[in-house]
PAMI-870173 format. One record per residue (C-alpha): residue in three letters; x, y, z. Coordinates in steps of 0.05 Angstrom, whole numbers, padded with zeros to 5 digits, m for minus. Example, Ala and Ser with C-alpha at 12.3 -4.5 7.8 and 13.67 -1.06 7.14 Angstrom:
REM residues 2
type	u	v	w
ala	00246	m00090	00156 $
ser	00273	m00021	00143 $
//
This chain:
REM residues 342
type	u	v	w
met	00000	00000	00000 $
asn	00030	00067	m00021 $
val	00026	00131	00019 $
lys	m00033	00161	m00019 $
ser	m00074	00098	m00009 $
phe	m00056	00097	00064 $
leu	m00078	00170	00073 $
arg	m00142	00156	00035 $
thr	m00157	00097	00080 $
cys	m00143	00139	00142 $
arg	m00190	00194	00118 $
ser	m00245	00143	00103 $
gly	m00235	00113	00172 $
ala	m00236	00181	00204 $
val	m00301	00199	00170 $
trp	m00332	00132	00191 $
leu	m00308	00143	00263 $
phe	m00337	00214	00263 $
ile	m00405	00188	00240 $
met	m00406	00134	00292 $
val	m00387	00181	00348 $
val	m00438	00232	00326 $
lys	m00493	00178	00327 $
phe	m00471	00158	00397 $
leu	m00471	00230	00423 $
leu	m00539	00244	00393 $
lys	m00568	00185	00430 $
ser	m00531	00194	00496 $
ser	m00537	00269	00508 $
arg	m00602	00308	00519 $
ser	m00573	00378	00513 $
ser	m00565	00403	00442 $
ala	m00509	00450	00463 $
val	m00471	00394	00497 $
arg	m00481	00348	00438 $
leu	m00457	00401	00390 $
phe	m00397	00418	00433 $
leu	m00376	00344	00435 $
ile	m00387	00339	00359 $
val	m00342	00400	00348 $
val	m00288	00370	00393 $
val	m00291	00303	00359 $
tyr	m00290	00334	00290 $
phe	m00229	00376	00309 $
leu	m00193	00316	00338 $
ile	m00204	00277	00274 $
met	m00179	00335	00231 $
phe	m00121	00341	00280 $
ile	m00102	00269	00262 $
val	m00116	00274	00188 $
ser	m00084	00342	00173 $
pro	m00022	00373	00204 $
val	m00052	00442	00191 $
phe	m00100	00432	00249 $
arg	m00041	00419	00296 $
gln	m00020	00492	00298 $
phe	m00047	00547	00343 $
glu	m00051	00593	00282 $
ser	m00102	00546	00252 $
ile	m00148	00555	00312 $
thr	m00142	00631	00308 $
ile	m00155	00629	00233 $
ile	m00219	00589	00244 $
leu	m00242	00636	00299 $
leu	m00225	00696	00255 $
ser	m00264	00666	00197 $
leu	m00326	00655	00239 $
ser	m00324	00719	00280 $
val	m00368	00760	00233 $
asn	m00420	00705	00224 $
ala	m00421	00688	00298 $
ile	m00437	00760	00317 $
ile	m00495	00760	00268 $
ala	m00516	00691	00293 $
cys	m00527	00720	00363 $
gly	m00583	00764	00337 $
met	m00610	00710	00292 $
ala	m00614	00661	00349 $
ile	m00657	00708	00390 $
leu	m00702	00720	00330 $
leu	m00712	00645	00317 $
ile	m00725	00632	00391 $
ser	m00781	00684	00388 $
gly	m00809	00654	00324 $
gly	m00779	00708	00279 $
phe	m00733	00707	00219 $
asp	m00686	00757	00184 $
leu	m00659	00748	00114 $
ser	m00634	00819	00109 $
val	m00573	00812	00154 $
gly	m00524	00800	00097 $
ser	m00548	00863	00061 $
val	m00545	00903	00126 $
leu	m00473	00880	00135 $
gly	m00457	00909	00066 $
leu	m00497	00972	00079 $
ser	m00463	00987	00145 $
gly	m00393	00978	00116 $
thr	m00410	01022	00056 $
val	m00442	01078	00097 $
ala	m00382	01080	00144 $
ala	m00333	01077	00086 $
leu	m00367	01135	00050 $
gly	m00367	01176	00113 $
met	m00293	01167	00124 $
val	m00267	01169	00053 $
asn	m00315	01217	00018 $
gly	m00343	01255	00078 $
gly	m00278	01263	00118 $
leu	m00313	01243	00182 $
pro	m00275	01215	00242 $
phe	m00278	01140	00241 $
tyr	m00321	01135	00304 $
val	m00373	01182	00275 $
ala	m00374	01143	00210 $
cys	m00382	01078	00249 $
leu	m00440	01109	00287 $
phe	m00475	01124	00221 $
gly	m00462	01053	00199 $
leu	m00494	01026	00262 $
leu	m00553	01073	00255 $
ala	m00564	01048	00184 $
gly	m00568	00976	00211 $
ala	m00614	00997	00267 $
gly	m00658	01033	00216 $
val	m00667	00971	00174 $
gly	m00681	00931	00238 $
thr	m00733	00982	00260 $
phe	m00768	00978	00193 $
asn	m00769	00902	00195 $
gly	m00794	00901	00266 $
phe	m00850	00951	00253 $
val	m00875	00915	00191 $
ile	m00872	00846	00224 $
ala	m00894	00863	00296 $
arg	m00942	00921	00283 $
leu	m00970	00904	00214 $
arg	m00963	00829	00225 $
ile	m00933	00815	00157 $
asn	m00897	00748	00148 $
pro	m00823	00754	00171 $
phe	m00797	00715	00111 $
ile	m00831	00760	00060 $
thr	m00814	00824	00097 $
thr	m00740	00809	00107 $
leu	m00733	00780	00037 $
gly	m00759	00846	00010 $
ser	m00712	00884	00056 $
met	m00653	00841	00034 $
ile	m00665	00858	m00039 $
ala	m00680	00932	m00027 $
val	m00620	00943	00019 $
arg	m00573	00907	m00029 $
gly	m00598	00953	m00084 $
leu	m00587	01013	m00039 $
val	m00515	00991	m00027 $
lys	m00502	00990	m00102 $
val	m00534	01059	m00110 $
ile	m00497	01097	m00056 $
ser	m00430	01064	m00072 $
gly	m00437	01075	m00146 $
gly	m00425	01001	m00156 $
arg	m00351	01007	m00136 $
glu	m00308	00982	m00079 $
ile	m00289	01035	m00028 $
tyr	m00221	01035	00006 $
gly	m00170	01082	00037 $
phe	m00192	01077	00110 $
pro	m00153	01109	00168 $
ala	m00109	01064	00210 $
ala	m00153	01074	00272 $
phe	m00212	01043	00236 $
lys	m00172	00985	00207 $
trp	m00148	00969	00277 $
leu	m00218	00945	00294 $
gly	m00209	00887	00245 $
gln	m00133	00880	00242 $
gly	m00109	00898	00312 $
thr	m00084	00844	00358 $
val	m00075	00829	00431 $
phe	m00013	00792	00457 $
gln	00022	00818	00395 $
gly	00091	00791	00383 $
thr	00076	00724	00417 $
gln	00052	00658	00388 $
phe	m00015	00670	00422 $
ser	m00032	00735	00387 $
val	m00107	00742	00375 $
gln	m00140	00792	00328 $
met	m00193	00840	00352 $
pro	m00253	00810	00314 $
ile	m00243	00747	00355 $
ile	m00244	00786	00419 $
phe	m00307	00824	00399 $
cys	m00340	00759	00378 $
leu	m00326	00722	00443 $
val	m00348	00780	00486 $
ile	m00414	00788	00448 $
val	m00428	00713	00450 $
ala	m00413	00708	00525 $
ala	m00454	00770	00542 $
gly	m00511	00748	00497 $
glu	m00515	00678	00526 $
leu	m00513	00706	00597 $
leu	m00568	00757	00584 $
leu	m00611	00708	00546 $
arg	m00610	00661	00605 $
lys	m00611	00711	00663 $
ser	m00648	00772	00636 $
arg	m00723	00770	00647 $
phe	m00735	00813	00585 $
leu	m00698	00767	00537 $
arg	m00723	00703	00569 $
gln	m00793	00722	00548 $
asn	m00773	00706	00476 $
phe	m00779	00632	00494 $
tyr	m00852	00642	00515 $
ile	m00867	00683	00452 $
gly	m00836	00630	00407 $
gly	m00871	00573	00444 $
asn	m00940	00603	00441 $
glu	m00948	00676	00421 $
arg	m01023	00680	00438 $
ser	m01011	00653	00508 $
ala	m00954	00702	00516 $
ile	m01000	00760	00499 $
leu	m01053	00736	00547 $
ser	m00999	00730	00601 $
gly	m00984	00804	00595 $
ile	m00918	00797	00558 $
pro	m00905	00859	00513 $
val	m00898	00818	00450 $
val	m00896	00876	00401 $
lys	m00843	00913	00442 $
ile	m00799	00852	00448 $
lys	m00804	00835	00374 $
met	m00786	00906	00355 $
phe	m00726	00902	00401 $
asn	m00704	00835	00370 $
tyr	m00704	00862	00299 $
ile	m00668	00926	00319 $
leu	m00616	00883	00356 $
ser	m00608	00838	00295 $
gly	m00596	00900	00251 $
leu	m00546	00929	00300 $
leu	m00506	00865	00306 $
ala	m00505	00856	00230 $
ala	m00483	00928	00223 $
phe	m00427	00919	00274 $
ala	m00405	00856	00237 $
gly	m00404	00897	00173 $
leu	m00357	00948	00205 $
leu	m00310	00892	00228 $
asn	m00313	00860	00160 $
ser	m00293	00925	00125 $
ala	m00239	00941	00176 $
arg	m00210	00871	00170 $
gly	m00208	00872	00093 $
gly	m00189	00945	00087 $
ser	m00245	00958	00038 $
ala	m00321	00959	00030 $
pro	m00339	00917	m00032 $
val	m00409	00920	m00061 $
thr	m00416	00844	m00053 $
ala	m00400	00844	00021 $
gly	m00447	00799	00060 $
gln	m00477	00762	00001 $
gly	m00499	00692	00024 $
val	m00484	00706	00097 $
glu	m00557	00702	00117 $
leu	m00563	00628	00096 $
gln	m00497	00610	00129 $
val	m00520	00642	00194 $
val	m00589	00610	00193 $
thr	m00557	00542	00180 $
ala	m00509	00552	00239 $
val	m00564	00574	00286 $
ile	m00609	00515	00268 $
ile	m00551	00467	00277 $
gly	m00540	00500	00344 $
gly	m00608	00476	00368 $
ala	m00656	00532	00348 $
ser	m00722	00514	00315 $
leu	m00756	00547	00256 $
ser	m00821	00541	00296 $
gly	m00791	00581	00354 $
gly	m00788	00568	00428 $
lys	m00719	00538	00435 $
gly	m00646	00553	00421 $
ser	m00586	00587	00452 $
ile	m00532	00636	00432 $
leu	m00479	00587	00454 $
gly	m00509	00535	00408 $
ala	m00510	00585	00351 $
phe	m00437	00599	00363 $
leu	m00419	00525	00364 $
gly	m00460	00515	00300 $
thr	m00419	00571	00267 $
val	m00355	00538	00291 $
leu	m00376	00471	00261 $
met	m00396	00504	00194 $
val	m00329	00540	00188 $
met	m00291	00477	00207 $
ile	m00327	00438	00153 $
val	m00312	00490	00100 $
ser	m00239	00495	00125 $
ser	m00231	00420	00121 $
ile	m00256	00421	00049 $
asn	m00200	00469	00031 $
ile	m00147	00434	00073 $
leu	m00163	00365	00045 $
gly	m00155	00390	m00026 $
ile	m00229	00384	m00045 $
arg	m00251	00433	m00099 $
ala	m00278	00499	m00071 $
asp	m00339	00491	m00116 $
trp	m00366	00441	m00066 $
gln	m00372	00492	m00010 $
asp	m00441	00518	m00030 $
phe	m00466	00447	m00040 $
val	m00442	00428	00029 $
val	m00473	00489	00063 $
gly	m00539	00477	00027 $
ser	m00538	00403	00044 $
val	m00524	00418	00118 $
leu	m00581	00468	00119 $
leu	m00630	00418	00089 $
thr	m00607	00364	00138 $
ala	m00615	00412	00197 $
val	m00685	00432	00176 $
ile	m00706	00359	00166 $
val	m00677	00339	00234 $
asp	m00712	00399	00266 $
asn	m00778	00377	00235 $
ile	m00770	00305	00257 $
gly	m00751	00329	00327 $
arg	m00814	00372	00333 $
lys	m00858	00315	00310 $
gly	m00824	00268	00359 $
gly	m00834	00318	00415 $
gly	m00907	00323	00397 $
arg	m00917	00249	00402 $
//
């Protein structure tokens, strides 16, 4: 047996082992977050064995850096799904925020913090519109945010003139390129720090804050929540504004990290985020989920995509894999809800 055959056999065995362990964990653990954490650990250990790239600390930081933007958006999406909501406009809001801030700094000569404020306000504005239409006018979230996604993407093209904007000041680029522990082998870039802080704070508030905990009741049974005196409209409005703000902040980090604001920024992000949140234990019918689970789902998605690149599989397969994982997650969610009903 030559070396290539041996490696192929090892990879096949690793895949088989991963599938067996996942099946065992799914049967033995009742917590979706615990199951997903164990799956992530097992997947990482298998890739650690199969590929030397996963044996370096830099690989971990690269994975965390790759997922930081999506994980920040996933925090807002998780709260929305828990409450029975949905937001397809987050990718477009990401692009809008980066473009607005870029125009303010490059063309308007504004200080970077003022330009960032306008970028955040743009995201909050889209979130306010979505929340008003969905909560007040009671229009379907899918239709509303789909329309917002298309309209905001068009707005990005209009205000940017269809061109990429660059030439940011160093202070702004530090948000996406600055590091802590610089000069050591454990240096970590700022987007990772922002991501971990937001995930930790979001999970803590979702579990301990009375205001945010009410999303579980709204997603479980909205009519009962209304009869119980829960301010459903107010909370839904807050959720969509928060989703817009987090997507806008992610857009600022994305532009700062890349040093430019391309027109295509954020395209496809919404589906990646929804996939990660559903994998993390949230349900499309509402009533369950967690920010920690959404983060772990994002980690797993990025690890899968990274392993595709590292193992030499054609990059064309990435969209197919993401779509397949989304379909699988939705099917599993549907089966789980039917099983819970029985």
